[in-house]
C-alpha positions as CSV (number, residue, x, y, z in Angstrom):
1,X,-10.3,-109.0,16.2
2,X,-7.0,-109.5,17.9
3,X,-5.4,-110.0,14.4
4,X,-6.6,-106.7,13.1
5,X,-5.4,-105.0,16.3
6,X,-2.0,-106.6,16.0
7,X,-1.8,-105.5,12.4
8,X,-2.8,-102.0,13.3
9,X,-0.2,-102.0,16.2
10,X,2.5,-103.2,13.8
11,X,1.7,-100.4,11.3
12,X,1.7,-97.8,14.1
13,X,5.0,-99.1,15.4
14,X,6.5,-99.1,11.9
15,X,5.2,-95.6,11.3
16,X,6.7,-94.4,14.6
17,X,10.0,-96.1,13.9
18,X,10.1,-94.5,10.4
19,X,9.4,-91.1,12.1
20,X,12.3,-91.6,14.5
21,X,14.6,-92.8,11.7
22,X,13.6,-89.9,9.5
23,X,14.2,-87.3,12.2
24,X,13.0,-84.0,11.0
25,X,13.3,-84.9,7.3
26,X,9.5,-85.3,6.9
27,X,9.0,-81.7,8.0
28,X,6.7,-80.8,10.9
29,X,3.5,-82.4,9.7
30,X,4.2,-85.7,11.3
31,X,5.7,-84.0,14.4
32,X,2.6,-81.8,14.8
33,X,0.3,-84.8,14.4
34,X,2.3,-86.8,17.0
35,X,2.3,-83.8,19.4
36,X,-1.5,-83.4,19.1
37,X,-1.9,-87.2,19.6
38,X,0.2,-87.2,22.7
39,X,-1.4,-84.1,24.1
40,X,-4.9,-85.5,23.5
41,X,-3.9,-88.7,25.4
42,X,-2.6,-86.6,28.3
43,X,-6.0,-84.8,28.7
44,X,-8.1,-86.2,31.5
């Protein structure tokens, strides 16, 4: 279980790093998704 979690975490980190490196080049889709994800986490 921890292995699959580590793999998922690595993928998530890589995707986030790619998003940072790409800046706004990907358009707003990734940005919108990230914003929604963050906002959903902020909700109580």
